[in-house]
N, C-alpha and C positions, 0 to 999 in steps of 0.2 A: 822336557824336565829330566834331570839326571837324579836318580836315587841311588844312594850308597848305603849298604848295610855291612857292618862287621859283627860277626858273632863268634864267640868262643864256644868250643865244644870239647867234650870229654869222651874218649873212647876207652871204656872200662876194661874190655877184654884184651886190649893190646899188651903184649908182653915184650915187644921189641919195636924198633922203628919199622921193620919189615911188615909186621902185623898192622901197624898204624897206617902205613902207606897203602897197603892192600885195601883196607876199609875206605880210606880217602879216595883212592883211585876209582873204586866202584861207585861211590856216592857222587863224586864230581863228574864222572863220565855220564851217568844217568841224568844228572841235572842239566848238563850242557846239551844232551840230546833232546831233552823235553822242553826246555825253556830258552827263550831268546835273551840270555844274560851272559855276563862275564863273571867268572868265579875263580878264586885262587886262594891257596893257603899263604898267609902273609906273616905269621909269627909262629913261634914254638916248633920250628921244623925239627929240632933235635930233641924234643920231648916225646916220650913214648905215648902218653895218654892224653895230651893236651894239644889243641890246635886252635888257630884263629883263622876264619875264612872271611874274605872280602867279596862282596857280591855287588855288581853294578848293573843297573837297568836304565835304558834311555828310551823315552817315548815323548809324544807330543803333549801329554797331559799328566798332571800329578796323580790323578785318580788311577789311570791306567798303569803308571809306573809302580804305585803303591800296591795295587792288586797283584801285579806280577811278582814283586818282592815277597809279599805275604804268601803267595802260592809256592814260591821256592822254599821259604822257611817252613811251611807246612809239610812240604815234600821231605825236607831234611829231618823233620820230626818223625816221619813215618819209618825211618830206618831204626831198628831196635838196637843196633850196635853203636850208635852215636847219640849223645845227649847234648842238646843246645843249652847253653847257660846264659851268659851275658850277651845281649843283642842291642846294638845301637844303630839308629837311622840318622842319615844326613841327607839334606836336599841341596842341590846346586842349581 
């Protein structure tokens, strides 16, 4: 089962693209180290405080894939410098 999540996020304290990329680099690196998923910024690369992340997980069952994706989303929510807003799930 392939699970795909895209989530829009806001980084309130970013005053430049450099600030935004520093926050995203730290968040994405920790997620990649901790979870067996693929994650990337897919939209709003030139916006200071707005981003859209795409997260993909693949496993043999939908339950396992869904659990992994929810764990990643909870982990993103644990960072005080980034706020997750719109989140959409898709199953392939």
